[in-house]
Residue frames relative to the residue before (quaternion, step in Angstrom):
aa qw qx qy qz dx dy dz
X 1.0000 0.0000 0.0000 0.0000 0.00 0.00 0.00
X 0.2923 -0.7675 0.5476 0.1600 3.56 -0.82 0.95
X 0.4013 -0.6856 0.5540 0.2490 3.49 -1.25 0.45
X 0.3539 -0.7332 0.5414 0.2099 3.56 -0.81 0.99
X 0.1048 -0.7899 0.6033 0.0325 3.53 -0.83 1.01
X 0.2462 -0.7620 0.5839 0.1332 3.53 -0.82 0.98
X 0.1688 -0.7981 0.5737 0.0735 3.56 -0.71 1.08
X 0.4112 0.6978 -0.4934 0.3171 3.55 1.02 0.68
X 0.2961 -0.7565 0.5605 0.1611 3.54 -1.03 0.80
X 0.3461 -0.7138 0.5709 0.2115 3.50 -1.00 0.86
X 0.1811 -0.7831 0.5844 0.1120 3.55 -0.76 0.95
X 0.2248 -0.7580 0.6007 0.1186 3.50 -0.93 0.94
X 0.4357 -0.6907 0.5016 0.2856 3.54 -0.91 0.83
X 0.4419 -0.6835 0.5163 0.2664 3.53 -1.03 0.82
X 0.3613 -0.7403 0.5258 0.2117 3.55 -0.77 1.02
X 0.4123 -0.6830 0.5422 0.2638 3.52 -1.09 0.69
X 0.2665 -0.7604 0.5732 0.1494 3.53 -0.59 1.15
X 0.8381 0.0587 -0.0888 0.5350 3.55 -0.99 0.88
X 0.1720 0.8113 -0.5326 0.1692 3.56 0.72 1.09
X 0.6486 0.4399 -0.3348 0.5232 3.59 1.03 0.80
X 0.4871 -0.6524 0.4956 0.3026 3.55 -1.25 0.37
X 0.5922 -0.5843 0.4166 0.3665 3.57 -1.13 0.62
X 0.6098 0.5562 -0.3538 0.4400 3.59 1.08 -0.69
X 0.6461 0.5109 -0.3160 0.4708 3.58 1.02 -0.81
X 0.6254 0.5271 -0.3374 0.4661 3.58 1.04 -0.76
X 0.6569 0.5065 -0.3127 0.4627 3.59 0.93 -0.88
X 0.6545 0.5050 -0.3111 0.4688 3.59 0.97 -0.85
X 0.6555 0.5105 -0.3124 0.4606 3.59 0.97 -0.84
X 0.6604 0.4921 -0.3125 0.4734 3.59 0.96 -0.81
X 0.6219 0.5209 -0.3366 0.4781 3.60 1.07 -0.69
X 0.6491 0.5152 -0.3142 0.4632 3.57 0.97 -0.85
X 0.6551 0.5001 -0.3156 0.4702 3.59 1.00 -0.77
X 0.6605 0.5062 -0.3218 0.4516 3.59 1.00 -0.72
X 0.6877 0.4456 -0.2856 0.4969 3.60 1.20 -0.40
X 0.7355 -0.4669 0.2210 0.4385 3.58 1.24 0.25
X 0.5002 0.6379 -0.4494 0.3754 3.62 1.19 -0.06
X 0.4928 -0.6594 0.4733 0.3135 3.58 -1.01 0.74
X 0.6394 -0.5386 0.3916 0.3842 3.53 -1.24 0.50
X 0.6634 0.5169 -0.3102 0.4433 3.58 0.90 -0.87
X 0.6746 0.4855 -0.2992 0.4687 3.58 0.91 -0.89
X 0.6490 0.5087 -0.3180 0.4679 3.59 0.99 -0.80
X 0.6362 0.5339 -0.3282 0.4499 3.58 1.00 -0.80
X 0.6772 0.4723 -0.2896 0.4842 3.58 0.94 -0.87
X 0.6765 0.5205 -0.3005 0.4256 3.59 0.89 -0.93
X 0.7975 0.3042 -0.1421 0.5013 3.59 0.96 -0.84
X 0.4780 -0.7197 0.4102 0.2920 3.60 1.27 0.12
X 0.4856 0.6314 -0.4436 0.4107 3.56 1.03 0.82
X 0.5462 -0.6090 0.4428 0.3670 3.62 -0.97 0.71
X 0.5647 -0.6535 0.4014 0.3049 3.55 -0.91 1.03
X 0.6808 0.4917 -0.2953 0.4555 3.58 0.88 -0.91
X 0.6295 0.5281 -0.3323 0.4630 3.58 0.98 -0.81
X 0.6620 0.5074 -0.2989 0.4636 3.56 0.91 -0.92
X 0.6567 0.5076 -0.3095 0.4640 3.57 0.95 -0.85
X 0.6693 0.5012 -0.3016 0.4581 3.59 0.90 -0.90
X 0.6660 0.4782 -0.3109 0.4807 3.59 0.99 -0.74
X 0.6387 0.5266 -0.3248 0.4573 3.59 1.06 -0.70
X 0.7311 0.4171 -0.2362 0.4855 3.59 0.96 -0.83
X 0.5465 -0.6475 0.3847 0.3663 3.59 1.24 -0.23
X 0.4165 0.7056 -0.4797 0.3138 3.58 1.21 0.14
X 0.7399 0.1924 -0.1262 0.6321 3.58 1.16 -0.72
X 0.4720 -0.6327 0.5084 0.3440 3.61 -1.06 0.58
X 0.5956 -0.5867 0.4031 0.3722 3.57 -1.11 0.63
X 0.7505 0.2113 -0.1478 0.6085 3.60 0.99 -0.78
X 0.0274 0.8160 -0.5704 0.0895 3.53 -0.64 1.15
X 0.2168 -0.7688 0.5896 0.1197 3.55 -0.98 0.85
X 0.4175 -0.6923 0.5324 0.2510 3.52 -1.14 0.71
X 0.7455 0.4141 -0.2968 0.4298 3.55 -1.21 0.50
X 0.6753 -0.4922 0.3554 0.4188 3.54 -1.31 0.11
X 0.5787 -0.5761 0.4376 0.3764 3.55 -1.23 0.41
X 0.5692 -0.6203 0.4220 0.3363 3.55 -1.16 0.58
X 0.4969 -0.6484 0.4919 0.3013 3.56 -1.19 0.59
X 0.7637 0.2879 -0.1513 0.5577 3.56 0.96 -0.91
X 0.4554 -0.6495 0.5225 0.3125 3.55 -1.15 0.59
X 0.6861 -0.4804 0.3351 0.4314 3.58 -1.25 0.24
X 0.6551 0.5088 -0.3220 0.4564 3.59 0.98 -0.78
X 0.6396 0.5136 -0.3278 0.4686 3.61 1.04 -0.71
X 0.6391 0.5211 -0.3278 0.4611 3.58 1.05 -0.71
X 0.6419 0.5283 -0.3268 0.4496 3.58 1.02 -0.78
X 0.6114 0.5458 -0.3484 0.4549 3.60 1.10 -0.68
X 0.6499 0.5021 -0.3178 0.4738 3.58 1.03 -0.76
């Protein structure tokens, strides 16, 4: 008896990182601070619910950069 081998590859869709504008995030956080629920703010401003919740509670900083931190500071780079 032979073993059937499937040579098909599963493709995973690439997620869009930061698929929202910073202005929308600020508006959503303002709306949450005035009493709007996290779910309603996420739908209204097009931001992932979990991301909005984490930024509201402080688990993630409101402004976040991707990648490793820089070795040189901005002033050191300007000198170069």
